[in-house]
C-alpha positions in Angstrom: 77.4 99.0 -109.5 77.5 102.1 -111.7 75.3 102.7 -114.7 78.2 102.9 -117.1 79.0 99.3 -116.2 75.5 98.1 -117.1 73.1 97.9 -119.9 69.4 99.0 -120.0 67.1 96.0 -119.7 63.7 97.5 -119.4 61.3 99.2 -117.1 58.8 98.3 -114.3 55.5 99.5 -115.8 53.0 98.6 -113.0 52.2 96.5 -110.1 50.5 93.1 -110.7 48.2 91.5 -108.1 48.3 92.0 -104.4 51.3 89.8 -103.6 54.0 92.3 -104.7 54.3 91.3 -108.3 55.4 93.8 -110.9 55.0 93.9 -114.7 58.2 94.8 -116.6 58.8 95.7 -120.2 61.9 94.0 -121.5 63.7 96.1 -124.2 65.4 93.1 -125.6 65.4 91.0 -128.8 64.6 87.7 -127.1 62.8 87.9 -123.7 63.2 84.1 -123.1 66.9 84.7 -122.5 66.0 86.4 -119.3 63.7 83.7 -117.7 66.5 82.5 -115.3 67.3 85.9 -113.8 68.2 85.8 -110.2 68.9 89.5 -109.6 68.5 92.8 -111.3 69.5 96.4 -110.7 66.6 98.9 -110.2 67.3 102.6 -110.6 66.0 104.5 -107.6 66.9 108.1 -107.1 69.7 107.8 -109.7 71.2 104.8 -107.7 71.3 101.2 -108.9 69.9 99.0 -106.2 70.2 95.2 -106.5 66.9 93.3 -106.1 66.9 89.5 -105.9 64.2 87.7 -107.9 61.9 84.9 -106.5 60.1 84.3 -109.8 60.0 85.4 -113.4 57.2 84.6 -115.9 58.0 85.8 -119.4 55.3 86.8 -121.9 57.2 86.7 -125.2 54.5 88.1 -127.4 54.6 91.5 -125.6 58.2 91.5 -124.4 56.9 91.7 -120.9 57.4 89.7 -117.7 55.7 89.2 -114.4 58.4 89.4 -111.7 58.3 88.7 -107.9 61.2 90.1 -105.9 62.4 88.7 -102.6 61.2 90.9 -99.7 58.5 92.6 -101.8 55.3 90.9 -100.6 52.5 93.4 -101.0 51.2 95.9 -103.5 52.3 98.9 -101.4 56.0 97.9 -101.5 55.8 97.1 -105.2 54.2 100.4 -106.0 57.4 102.2 -105.0 59.2 100.4 -107.8 56.8 101.4 -110.7 58.3 103.5 -113.5 61.8 102.5 -112.5 64.4 101.5 -115.1 66.1 98.1 -114.9 69.8 97.3 -115.6 72.1 94.3 -115.8 75.9 94.3 -115.7 77.6 94.5 -119.1 79.7 91.5 -118.1 76.5 89.3 -118.2 76.1 89.8 -121.9 77.1 86.9 -124.1 80.1 87.6 -126.3 79.1 88.3 -129.9 81.3 87.2 -132.8 81.6 88.0 -136.5 79.6 91.0 -137.7 77.2 90.9 -134.8 77.7 93.6 -132.1 76.0 95.4 -129.2 75.4 99.1 -129.8 77.3 100.2 -126.8 80.3 98.1 -127.9 81.0 100.0 -131.2 80.9 103.6 -129.9 84.3 105.2 -131.0 84.9 102.5 -133.6 86.0 103.9 -137.0 83.4 103.7 -139.7 85.1 102.9 -143.0 83.4 102.7 -146.4 85.0 100.3 -148.9 85.5 102.9 -151.7 85.4 106.2 -149.8 87.7 105.2 -146.9 87.3 106.4 -143.3 84.1 108.3 -142.7 84.7 109.0 -139.0 84.4 107.6 -135.5 81.0 106.4 -134.4 79.7 109.1 -132.0 76.5 107.3 -131.0 73.8 105.0 -132.2 70.5 106.7 -132.9 67.6 104.3 -132.4 64.4 104.9 -134.2 61.4 102.6 -134.4 62.1 101.3 -138.0 65.9 101.8 -138.3 68.9 102.4 -136.1 71.7 104.6 -137.4 75.4 105.1 -136.8 76.1 108.8 -136.2 79.5 109.9 -137.2 81.1 113.1 -138.4 83.3 113.7 -141.5 85.0 117.1 -141.5 82.5 118.3 -139.0 79.5 117.2 -141.1 77.1 114.8 -139.6 76.8 111.5 -141.5 74.0 109.0 -140.6 74.5 105.4 -141.8 71.8 102.8 -141.5 72.7 99.8 -139.4 71.9 97.1 -141.9 73.4 93.6 -142.3 73.6 94.2 -146.1 75.9 97.2 -145.6 78.2 95.8 -142.9 81.0 93.9 -144.5 83.3 93.4 -141.4 83.5 94.2 -137.7 87.1 94.2 -136.6 87.2 94.5 -132.8 91.0 94.5 -132.6 91.2 97.5 -135.0 88.0 99.0 -133.6 86.7 99.4 -137.1 83.5 98.6 -139.0 83.8 98.2 -142.8 80.7 99.1 -144.7 79.6 99.0 -148.4 77.0 101.8 -148.8 74.6 102.4 -151.7 75.9 104.7 -154.3 75.1 108.3 -153.4 74.3 107.9 -149.7 77.5 109.7 -148.6 76.9 112.4 -151.2 73.7 113.3 -149.4 75.7 114.3 -146.4 79.0 115.4 -147.8 78.1 117.4 -151.0 78.4 121.2 -150.7 74.9 122.0 -152.0 
């Protein structure tokens, strides 16, 4: 499995107990969706290695879980996994419909404003603690658009296009020749 075919799930933060348990941080919206995991890919030396799971205990309040892997039965074996990133195959993600989307899914979609027209293709998603942004370029000028349900009017997967209605003046901040 290659990283391009996967999505980032989280990270092993530390060992837990003396029976090979590890604590993991889950970088997800709803940790409960991952309570039935049977395998996961652990990145070790830039390679994704599959590990089979014996047990998962989700702690939803902190987006963490206690995980026991098959064949990891002591703290010394678990210690080698700490600070490793965790991945799952993209194919395991549920299909989203309507205006809901995964960030990786909309890279290279056209971003179109209702009145302005095409702004540009989405180059990447910039994730900040309080707000994620579409990054696009219009005539070589960077334009950052907040990812906000109030702005997103339509996600057209067939056309690879996202239609937005932006607050008056937002595009001017980026496109004016001041």
